[in-house]
N, C-alpha and C positions, 0 to 999 in steps of 0.2 A: 627671794623673787616670788613676786603675785602668783598665785596659781594660774594654771593654763585654764583656758575656755573664754575669756575676754581680753582683746589688745588694750594695750595702754599707751597713752601719748606719753612722751619724754623728749627732752633735749638729748643730744649725744651724751654730753657728761653724765646726765642723771641715768641714761640708759646703762653706759659703762659700769656707772656705781653699783646699779641693780646686779649687773652680770658679775661684777667682782664680790659682790655680797652672796649672790647663788654659789660661786665657786667655792667661797670659804665654809660653805654649809654642805657641800655633795662632793662626793669622790666620783671617779670614772670620768669617761671621756666625755667631753660636752662641746657640740658644735654650734657656731654661731654662723647663719646664712644672712647676707645683707643684700635686699634688692634696691639699687640705686641709680638714679640718673647721672649722678655725680661719683662714680667710684674712687676717684682720687681723694676725695674726703676720708676715706675709710683704709686707704692702702697703708697706712701705718697703724692702724689701729689693732691692738693685739690684747685683749683683756686677759688676765692671767688665768691660766687653766682652761683655755677656750681655744680651739682651731675655727679660724675665720675661712668663710667662702663669700666672695663677694661678686654679685652678678650685675652687670651692666644692663640697665633699662634703657633702650635708646629709641626714638621714634624712626631713626635710621636703621634699615636692616643689615645685619653683618654677621660673620661667624662668632658665635659665642654670646651673642647679644639677645636680651630677653626683649621681646616687644613692648614697647611703652604703651601699653592698654591695660584698663583696669582687669579684664577676663583675664588678660595672661598672667599677671602677678596673683590673682586669685587662685587660678590653676595650679601656680607653680606653689604656693603656699598649701592648698589642699592635698596635692599629690607627695610633696615633701621627699621627693627622690633622693635628697642628700641624707636624709634621717636626721635633720635640724634640730637641735635641743630648743633653741631660740631662733625667732625671725625678726630682723629689723627691717621695716617697709620705709626708705628714706624717697619716697615718691608722693608727697603731699599732695601735688596739683595734678596728678594723673587724671583725674577725672575733670580736670578744668580748673582755672586759676580763681575762680569766684568764691567768696565765702561759702555760698550755698552748695557749689561743686564740690568743695572739700567737705563740707558737712554730709552731702550724700555718699561721698567715698567711704567715710568714717563708718556711716551706718551700713554700707556693704561688706567692709571689712568685719564689722563687729557681727552681722549675720550669718556671714560663712565661717567664721572660726571658731564657731561652735563645736565643729566635728574635727577639729585640728588639735590633735595631742602635743602641742608645743606651745612654748610662751611666745607672743607676738607684740612687738613693738613698733610703733607709729613714731618717727623721729620728726620733730618740728623745730623749726628756727626761730627762737623768739624776737631774734633782731630784724626778720622779714614781715613780721605779722603785729596788727594792734592788737593791743592787750584784749579789747573786747571782742574781737575774733578767736583769741585763744582761750576767753573764759567761755565762749559759746562753746567751741569744740570739746571743751572740758566737760560739758555736760552730756555728750554724747558718749565719750570714752573717759575712763578715769585716768588720772596722771600717775605715772610712775612714783612710787614712794621709796624712799631710800632711808636706811637707819638714819639716825640723828645723832647717835655715838658712835663714834668709831672705835676699834678695837686698841688698844694700847701695844706699843711695841718695847722690847727691851730696851732701857737706857731713856725712854723718853718720861716725861713727867704726865702727871693725871691733868685734868681739867681744873683750870683756875676760874676764880670769881670775876664776873664783869667788874669793870671800873665803877659801875653804879651800884654795885652789891652793898648791902648795908655793913656797916663796921661789926655788928653782931654775928652775922653770917661768916665773915673774914675770920674773925677770932676764934669762932665756935668749931669750924671744921675746916679742913683742908678743901673737902668738896662740898660746896654749900647745898642745901637741900633746893631744888628749883622743880617747878612744874615738871611733869613728865614729857609735855609736848615743847618744852621751852629749848633751844638751841643753846649751847654753851661754848664760851672761848676755850681754845686749846692754848697751852704754854708756847710762848715764843720760841723758835727755833734759836739755837746760840749761835754767834758768829762763827763763820766758817763752817758751816754745815754741810754734810755729803750729798751727793745726787742722791743716794738711796733715802737718806732722810727726808730729802724733797719729796722724792716721789711717794713716799710714804705719808707725808702731809697733803699732796694732792688728792690721794685717795680717800684721805680722812675728811677734806673739805668737800668731795663729791659727795661722800656718803650723808654730808649734812645738807646736800642740796644745792651748794653752791657751784656755780658755774665759772670753775678756774681754768678753762682751756686755754687763756692768754699765758698760764704760767708755766705751760708744758714746753715752752720754747727756751726757757730758762735752764732746762735739763742739759741743753747742747752748749751753753756760755759758759765762758770763762767763770772763775770763782768769784770775781767782783761785780760782773755783770748779773752774774744769778742772783748774787745777794740783794742787788738793787732791783731786780724785777720782783724777786720774794718779798722784801719789804713794804713794797708799794701795794702788793696784792693782799698781803696779811693786813696792812691798815685799812684796807677796804672791807675786807671780811669782818674784822672786830668791829668797824663802825657800823656793817649791816647787822651785826648780833644786836647791837645796842638800840639799832633803830627798830628791829624786828620786836623786840621786848616793848620799848616804847608803843609800837603799832599794836600790841596785844593789849597794852592798858586803855589806849584809847579808842579801841575797836566798836565799843558800844556808841561811839558819838559821831562814827563815820559810815557811809552807806556800805553794805556787805561787797560791792562791786569794786569799791575804791580799796578796800582792805585787801580783797584778793588780788588786784592789780598791782598794789606797792608792794605786797608780800613777794608777789612774783619777780617785780623788779630788783627786790634787795638780794632774792637767789642768784639773779644775773649780775649782780654788782653794779647797776646802772642807776642813774636817777636818785642818787644817795641826797644830793645837795636839794633837790626838789621836795623829796620825801620828808628832809628834816625840817624845811621851811614848812611846810604844810603843818607838821605835827608841831612845831613851835608856835603857829597861828592859833592853835586849839588851847593853847594854855596861857594866852596872852590875854 
């Protein structure tokens, strides 16, 4: 987990991946407080090793509700009466829906969180905002960073080379030497994998930065449906990894904003066809 002192922007999967990483590195009780206008989004969220307290921020007064106002959220954060280890602020438009309104809200949170002895996340939904807006907000607050390599579990294989890796790399080592920043393929889960194996794979992909929230529904499906959903997501992740490597190679030929936008979309597993088409056009 990033050090306390500054809030970080992140999607729900990225935030949960960061919380899971923190749990694996720290013992003791860890408390998460979520302030959200849509508490149902967090009703089933239970990061490993964390107790979760969700507060409903609502413009309509009611018992147990937190006023949907910037000052009310800031006051809750600063006072931290629940002794939370980490906060998630899922109220991006609390200062208004315009891009400038959100920017001012992020500046406000950044300014007031300096005296807060807890980790603060600001949740964003990449499907609701234009890439340019997200990039702008990322210049105000740093993005959540999660480990690029997930820990291995007993019975699971190590990383395998990409289908684009050279023959020399494949033959010379079980795990090829790659740049430290480069995300790597995970071995495919065998047919008939268990729900526990799927949970571990979801966590691994989260820690690699991928939004695989669609895969969580497979956990409650019958084995045949679970495997079909998984294989679809797995193919998209592997394709995104290969496109990410191509994007790195072609980055010097593209505007920096385009590279960041496409890398952003790759982690969301969206727009893969368009990104591949754009990369192919550069090599023609």
